[in-house]
C-alpha positions, 0 to 999 in steps of 0.5 A, a space after each residue: 492891335 499895335 501898328 508894330 503888328 499891323 507892320 509885321 503882318 502887312 510885309 508877310 502877307 506882301 513877302 508871301 505873294 512875291 513867293 506864291 508870284 514867284 513860284 508859280 512863273 517857275 512852272 510857267 511855259 510860255 510860248 515865247 510869242 507871249 512876250 511883252 512886245 516893244 512898243 511900235 512892234 507888230 506881230 506877224 501872221 502866218 498868213 502874211 508870212 512864207 516863214 513859220 515861227 520856230 521856237 526852242 526852249 521853254 520858259 521854264 527853271 535854267 531856260 530860255 524859250 527863242 521863236 524866230 520868225 523870218 519876216 522877208 529881205 527889206 532894203 538888202 536885209 534879210 530881217 527875223 524878229 525873235 521874241 525871247 523869253 525866260 522867268 530865270 535867265 538874266 539874258 543881258 550877257 548874252 551878244 545875239 550878235 556875236 552868237 548869231 549866223 546865218 546858213 544859206 547857199 553854203 554862205 555864213 554870215 553873222 548879224 547886222 543889227 539885233 536887239 539888245 537882250 534885257 531882262 527876261 522879255 525880248 522882242 524885237 528884230 535881227 538883220 543879215 545884209 543880204 540881197 536876195 531872199 534865200 528859199 532854203 536857210 538856216 540860223 544858228 544861236 550857241 551858247 544862251 541856256 539851257 539849249 548850247 546851240 538852237 538850229 532854226 531851218 526852214 526851205 
């Protein structure tokens, strides 16, 4: 075999592998908790948290799976863990600080801090300035595909 033939077959094998991996990813709907965890991050077990995780969306084509888990009030801030996963949507154009609202007892609040959405897998914590832990509240995220308005409710 000639060297050019080996290079051609090797290149074709690599292209075929990439295509198979890409197509397989389109048909996999992993829950958001399968996100790649940021270094030093810890998942919260349901046994130690009174607020269960809420998931909207999928990782299907053109969709984003977003899961929120309230962690409670710490140092005057309600902290909410977020996991966002997708196989086909670039998350970088979306600003969670602008797209997210917390509603409780008739009040609306924007988050004080949020993780930056980059790539296809994001894991981090949003923080809302809130001195007390509400028993009933909702967080709304708008404008992230495929679900135009995502409402996460607890209480």
